[in-house]
C-alpha positions in Angstrom: -90.6 -138.7 42.9 -88.1 -136.5 43.0 -87.2 -135.9 46.6 -87.5 -132.1 47.1 -84.2 -130.1 48.9 -85.5 -129.1 52.3 -83.8 -126.1 52.7 -85.4 -122.8 52.9 -83.6 -120.2 50.6 -84.8 -116.6 51.0 -87.0 -115.1 48.5 -85.6 -112.8 46.0 -85.9 -110.7 42.7 -82.6 -111.7 41.3 -82.0 -115.2 41.1 -81.5 -116.1 37.3 -83.1 -119.1 35.1 -80.8 -121.3 33.2 -81.5 -121.2 29.6 -81.2 -124.9 29.2 -83.1 -127.1 31.3 -85.0 -124.1 33.9 -82.8 -124.5 36.9 -82.1 -121.5 38.8 -79.2 -120.2 40.4 -78.7 -117.5 43.3 -76.3 -114.3 42.4 -73.8 -116.3 44.0 -73.6 -118.7 41.8 -75.2 -121.8 43.8 -77.5 -123.6 42.4 -81.7 -123.3 43.6 -82.3 -126.9 44.4 -85.8 -126.1 46.0 -88.6 -128.3 44.6 -89.5 -127.4 41.0 -92.7 -127.1 39.9 -93.8 -126.7 36.7 -97.3 -125.5 35.2 -98.6 -125.8 31.7 -101.3 -122.7 30.7 -102.0 -119.9 32.8 -106.3 -120.1 32.8 -108.0 -120.4 36.0 -106.4 -123.8 36.8 -102.9 -122.5 36.2 -103.5 -119.5 37.8 -105.1 -121.0 41.1 -102.2 -123.6 41.2 -99.7 -120.8 41.5 -101.5 -118.9 43.7 -101.8 -122.3 46.1 -97.5 -122.7 45.6 -96.8 -119.0 46.3 -96.9 -119.0 50.2 -94.6 -122.6 50.0 -91.1 -121.4 49.9 -89.3 -124.7 49.2 -91.2 -124.7 46.0 -89.4 -122.6 42.4 -92.6 -122.4 39.9 -92.3 -122.2 36.1 -95.4 -121.2 34.3 -95.1 -122.0 30.5 -98.2 -120.9 28.1 -98.0 -119.8 24.7 -99.5 -116.2 25.4 -98.9 -114.0 27.7 -101.9 -113.5 29.3 -104.3 -114.9 31.9 -107.9 -114.9 30.3 -111.6 -114.5 32.1 -113.1 -116.4 29.6 -116.5 -116.1 30.9 -116.2 -112.5 29.6 -115.1 -113.2 26.4 -118.6 -112.6 24.9 -118.6 -108.7 26.3 -115.0 -108.4 24.4 -116.5 -109.5 21.2 -119.7 -107.3 21.6 -117.6 -104.4 22.5 -118.8 -104.0 26.1 -115.2 -104.8 27.7 -111.7 -104.2 26.2 -109.3 -107.0 25.8 -106.9 -105.9 28.8 -110.0 -106.1 31.1 -110.5 -109.9 30.9 -106.8 -110.8 29.8 -104.0 -109.4 32.9 -100.2 -110.0 31.4 -99.3 -112.9 33.6 -96.0 -111.5 34.5 -97.8 -108.5 36.2 -100.2 -110.8 38.1 -97.2 -112.2 39.7 -94.9 -109.5 39.6 -93.7 -109.7 43.2 -94.0 -113.7 43.2 -89.7 -114.2 42.8 -90.1 -117.9 43.1 -91.8 -118.0 39.9 -90.5 -118.1 36.0 -93.1 -117.3 33.4 -92.0 -118.6 30.2 -93.7 -117.8 26.7 -94.0 -120.4 24.5 -95.9 -123.6 23.6 -95.0 -127.2 25.0 -94.3 -129.5 22.2 -93.7 -133.1 24.3 -94.2 -134.0 27.6 -91.5 -136.9 28.5 -92.5 -138.1 31.9 -90.1 -140.6 32.3 -87.1 -138.5 31.6 -88.9 -135.6 34.0 -89.0 -132.8 31.4 -91.1 -130.7 28.8 -90.7 -129.6 25.7 -90.9 -125.6 24.9 -91.1 -124.3 21.7 -89.9 -120.7 22.9 -89.4 -118.2 19.8 -88.6 -120.9 17.2 -85.7 -122.6 19.9 -86.9 -125.9 21.6 -86.1 -126.2 25.4 -86.2 -128.4 27.2 -87.3 -128.3 31.0 -87.0 -130.2 34.1 -89.3 -130.3 36.8 -90.0 -132.4 39.7 -94.1 -132.0 39.9 -96.0 -131.0 36.3 -99.5 -129.5 36.2 -100.9 -129.9 33.1 -103.5 -127.1 32.7 -104.0 -127.6 29.2 -107.7 -126.4 29.1 -110.3 -127.5 25.8 -110.4 -125.8 22.1 -113.7 -125.6 20.2 -115.0 -128.9 19.1 -117.2 -129.0 15.4 -118.2 -132.0 16.3 -116.4 -133.8 13.7 -117.0 -131.3 11.2 -113.9 -129.4 11.0 -114.9 -127.5 7.5 -117.3 -125.4 9.5 -114.3 -124.1 11.6 -113.3 -121.6 8.3 -116.7 -120.3 8.0 -117.7 -119.7 12.2 -116.1 -118.5 15.2 -115.6 -120.2 18.2 -115.4 -118.1 21.7 -112.4 -120.1 23.5 -109.7 -117.1 22.9 -109.2 -113.8 23.0 -108.1 -113.8 19.2 -111.6 -115.5 18.7 -113.4 -112.6 20.7 -111.5 -110.0 18.4 -112.1 -112.0 15.3 -115.9 -111.8 16.1 -116.0 -107.7 17.4 -114.2 -106.7 13.9 -116.9 -108.9 12.3 -120.4 -107.7 14.0 -119.1 -104.4 13.9 -118.0 -104.7 10.4 -120.9 -106.2 9.4 -123.2 -102.8 10.3 -120.4 -100.8 8.9 -121.4 -102.8 5.6 -124.7 -102.9 5.7 -124.7 -99.2 6.1 -123.2 -98.9 2.1 -125.0 -102.1 0.7 -127.4 -101.6 -1.9 -128.8 -104.9 -2.4 -132.2 -105.6 0.0 -131.0 -109.1 0.3 -127.1 -108.8 0.8 -128.2 -106.3 3.6 -130.5 -108.4 5.1 -127.5 -111.2 5.7 -125.3 -108.9 6.6 -127.8 -108.1 9.7 -128.6 -111.6 10.5 -126.8 -113.2 13.5 -126.5 -117.1 13.9 -125.4 -118.5 17.5 -125.2 -122.4 17.0 -125.2 -123.4 20.9 -127.6 -122.8 23.4 -125.5 -123.4 26.7 -124.5 -119.9 28.9 -122.0 -119.0 26.3 -124.6 -118.8 22.9 -127.7 -117.3 25.6 -125.3 -114.6 26.4 -124.1 -114.1 22.8 -127.4 -114.0 21.6 -128.7 -112.0 24.3 -126.1 -109.2 23.9 -126.5 -109.3 20.2 -129.8 -108.0 20.4 -129.3 -105.4 23.1 -126.6 -103.9 21.1 -128.6 -103.6 18.1 -131.6 -102.1 20.0 -130.0 -100.1 22.2 -126.0 -99.2 21.4 -126.5 -98.7 18.1 -129.4 -96.4 18.1 -129.3 -93.4 15.8 -125.7 -94.6 14.8 -126.3 -94.6 11.6 -128.5 -93.0 8.9 -129.3 -95.8 5.7 -130.1 -98.7 8.1 -131.8 -99.1 11.0 -129.8 -101.7 13.7 -133.2 -102.8 14.8 -133.8 -104.6 11.8 -131.2 -107.4 13.2 -131.9 -110.4 13.2 -130.6 -113.1 15.5 -131.0 -116.6 15.7 -130.1 -119.0 18.2 -129.6 -123.2 17.2 -129.9 -125.4 20.1 -130.0 -129.3 19.3 -131.6 -130.1 22.1 -135.3 -129.1 23.5 -133.8 -126.6 26.2 -131.8 -123.6 26.9 -129.0 -124.0 29.1 -130.2 -127.0 30.1 -127.8 -128.3 32.9 -129.7 -125.1 35.1 -133.3 -127.2 35.4 -136.5 -126.9 33.5 -137.3 -123.7 35.3 -134.1 -121.6 34.6 -134.4 -122.5 31.0 -138.0 -121.6 30.3 -137.0 -118.7 31.9 -134.4 -118.1 29.7 -136.5 -119.0 26.5 -139.1 -116.5 27.5 -136.7 -114.0 28.4 -134.8 -114.0 24.4 -137.6 -114.3 22.6 -139.0 -111.3 24.6 -136.1 -109.5 23.4 -136.6 -110.5 19.7 -134.2 -113.6 19.5 -135.4 -116.1 17.5 -135.0 -119.7 19.1 -134.9 -123.0 17.0 -135.1 -126.0 19.4 -134.2 -129.8 18.4 -132.4 -128.5 15.4 -128.8 -129.6 13.6 -126.7 -128.0 12.0 -126.5 -130.0 8.3 -124.5 -127.2 6.2 -122.3 -124.4 6.6 -120.9 -121.7 4.1 -119.3 -118.4 3.9 -123.2 -117.2 3.4 -125.1 -118.7 6.3 -126.0 -122.1 7.5 -128.5 -125.1 6.6 -130.1 -126.7 9.6 -132.4 -129.8 9.9 -135.2 -129.4 12.3 -137.0 -131.7 14.7 -139.8 -132.6 11.7 -137.1 -133.2 9.5 -137.5 -129.9 7.3 -134.5 -128.1 6.1 -134.1 -124.8 6.8 -131.6 -122.4 5.2 -130.5 -118.9 7.2 -128.4 -116.3 5.2 -126.4 -114.9 8.1 -122.8 -112.8 7.5 -122.2 -114.2 11.0 -121.8 -117.2 12.6 -121.0 -118.0 16.1 -120.1 -121.5 17.2 -120.9 -122.0 21.0 -121.8 -125.8 20.8 -119.0 -127.8 22.4 -115.6 -128.4 23.3 -113.2 -130.8 23.4 -109.7 -131.6 25.3 -106.9 -129.8 23.9 -104.0 -131.7 22.4 -102.1 -131.7 25.5 -104.3 -134.5 26.7 -103.8 -137.1 23.5 -99.9 -136.4 24.4 -100.1 -137.2 28.2 -102.1 -140.7 27.1 -99.8 -141.6 24.4 -96.5 -140.9 27.3 -98.5 -142.5 29.8 -101.2 -144.4 28.5 -103.6 -143.0 30.6 -107.3 -143.0 29.4 -109.0 -140.1 28.1 -112.9 -139.7 27.8 -115.0 -138.8 24.3 -114.1 -135.4 24.6 -110.4 -136.1 24.8 -110.1 -135.0 28.3 -107.7 -137.0 30.8 -109.4 -139.7 33.1 -107.4 -138.7 36.3 -107.2 -140.5 39.6 -109.0 -138.9 42.5 -106.2 -136.5 43.4 -106.4 -135.1 39.8 -103.5 -137.0 39.4 -102.4 -139.4 36.5 -102.6 -143.1 36.7 -99.0 -144.4 37.5 -97.9 -140.6 37.8 -98.2 -139.1 40.9 -96.5 -136.2 40.5 -97.8 -134.9 37.1 -101.8 -133.4 37.7 -104.4 -132.7 35.4 -106.7 -130.0 36.2 -109.6 -127.9 34.8 -111.1 -128.1 31.8 -108.5 -130.8 30.5 -109.5 -133.5 33.4 -112.1 -135.9 33.3 -113.1 -136.9 36.7 -116.8 -137.7 37.9 -118.3 -136.3 35.7 -117.6 -132.3 36.5 -118.7 -129.7 34.1 -116.4 -127.6 32.1 -116.8 -124.3 34.0 -113.7 -121.9 35.7 -115.1 -122.4 39.5 -114.0 -126.6 38.6 -110.5 -125.3 37.3 -110.0 -122.7 39.8 -110.9 -125.3 42.5 -108.8 -128.2 41.2 -105.8 -126.0 40.2 -105.5 -124.8 44.3 -105.8 -128.8 44.7 -103.1 -129.8 42.9 -101.0 -126.8 44.1 -101.7 -127.8 47.9 -101.1 -131.3 47.1 -97.1 -130.4 45.8 -96.7 -127.9 48.6 -97.7 -131.0 51.1 -95.8 -133.3 49.4 -92.4 -131.3 50.0 -93.4 -131.0 53.8 -93.3 -134.9 53.5 -97.0 -135.4 53.5 -97.5 -138.0 50.8 -101.0 -138.7 51.6 -103.2 -138.7 48.6 -106.4 -136.2 49.6 -109.3 -136.7 47.0 -110.5 -133.4 45.1 -113.8 -132.3 46.6 -115.7 -129.9 44.1 -117.8 -126.8 46.0 -120.4 -126.4 43.8 -120.4 -122.3 43.4 -123.5 -122.4 40.9 -123.6 -121.7 37.3 -125.2 -118.2 35.5 -125.7 -116.4 32.3 -126.5 -112.8 31.7 -129.5 -112.4 29.3 -129.4 -109.0 28.8 -129.2 -105.7 31.2 -130.6 -106.5 34.5 -131.6 -109.8 33.4 -129.8 -112.8 34.2 -130.3 -116.4 35.0 -128.6 -118.3 38.2 -128.7 -121.8 39.7 -126.7 -121.7 43.4 -127.6 -125.1 44.9 -131.2 -125.8 45.4 -131.1 -122.0 44.6 -133.1 -120.9 40.6 -133.3 -117.2 40.2 -133.7 -115.2 37.1 -134.5 -111.5 36.1 -132.8 -108.3 38.2 -132.2 -110.7 41.3 -130.1 -113.0 39.0 -128.5 -110.1 37.4 -127.3 -108.5 41.0 -125.5 -112.1 41.5 -123.9 -112.4 38.4 -122.3 -108.9 38.6 -120.8 -110.2 42.2 -119.9 -113.4 41.2 -118.1 -111.5 37.7 -116.7 -108.7 39.8 -115.0 -110.7 42.7 -113.4 -113.5 40.3 -111.8 -110.5 37.8 -108.2 -110.6 38.4 -106.8 -107.6 39.4 -108.2 -104.5 41.4 -107.9 -102.1 38.5 -109.7 -104.6 36.2 -112.2 -105.1 38.7 -112.7 -101.2 38.8 -112.7 -100.8 35.2 -115.3 -103.4 34.2 -117.8 -101.8 36.5 -117.3 -98.7 35.2 -117.7 -99.9 31.6 -120.8 -101.9 32.9 -122.1 -98.5 34.3 -121.7 -97.2 30.9 -123.5 -100.0 28.9 -126.2 -101.2 30.6 -127.3 -98.2 33.1 -126.5 -96.2 29.6 -126.0 -97.5 26.7 -122.5 -97.2 25.3 -120.2 -99.4 23.8 -116.0 -98.0 24.2 -114.9 -100.5 21.8 -115.9 -100.5 18.5 -112.8 -100.2 16.6 -111.9 -101.7 13.3 -108.5 -102.4 12.5 -106.1 -105.0 11.1 -107.5 -107.2 7.8 -110.7 -104.4 8.3 -108.6 -101.3 7.7 -106.6 -103.1 4.7 -110.6 -104.1 3.0 -112.0 -100.7 3.8 -109.1 -98.6 2.4 -109.3 -97.3 -1.1 -106.4 -99.2 -3.7 
């Protein structure tokens, strides 16, 4: 590990980063030789790593991400169904750290990691820039996995990015608009059918909100169709929903979704898909065709390409999902200066949830802060399970917190408290609570504007 400079420099907003290698200089021209920590990714792992380093005056930080925002991924489905705006779950990362003068944000996509040279290569608006580091935290996250059927990608929208949620929002509300003018009954039924693949928390929340949208929020909005005609289908390959939360919670979830009108298909595998629907094979071997204009893939994930890049450069082992198998302290074997945190990290079978990313990111940040003080001891990462939860509909959610398993209104109140707590920024918390009041106590959905490609297709030639 590069020995950090032990000099304490004053924090100032006028320090200037080099355009070449990531080094910084002070207004006097004196180089900033503090320990340089580079963070790849501004998700939960990267965010909490940066927060952990904020108090260390011996460390300067460069955060690299191809987007300019932090994303509260658990609420993507609420952007897709018109409850929240994109800005309420995706605050600009520069604004989040506007008072952290020792951080520099680079808007670019990492193209290479060179551990032997202690550099990364970043495509910054078409220009390849090499940034040197003393410590590296890789929080690259995961991408949607289609389980070897990449041909499904063009016919089913994932739920991993803000672009996914916005595309899905246009698809959902656009389907209702098209159904309103459709003359053919079969085509209208197809437009009003929504299929969600995957019965984990994301799939459950998406299916529940689609049904609530059609039954409450869109009531009396149309004249030729009744949104209550909407058919929502949830396809799960296993025999239970939210299986990781236990049998009791699975039963509650299935009961609540069925009561709301969601059609459940257990032990069913998607065996075909096109732009008009899906083909599933059920437990008894029979095949079922479901014509649906909107198909949401919430079934799986795999590590981002950064995992394969690290494996090629360092020889580190990947698990079956392409995640990096790390040491107990979240570092890469043989490379103690490189940490992998969050969803891209494979350690002790920890789940790919936000709490793991938050805690592992903070752990890596604190480890670096200790090292620059001379403490090189390896402290294993200890995960404290804060629970898992999923909102089924308004005032109904399921939650598992340690041995406590609850559903209904108590589960929903717990869900509300946890999500308000972890939203980034006071304004976003207040804004989200206001929108939830409108959507759950009332029935309004403000975020329904159709733009972009929709505008192009709906205009007269």
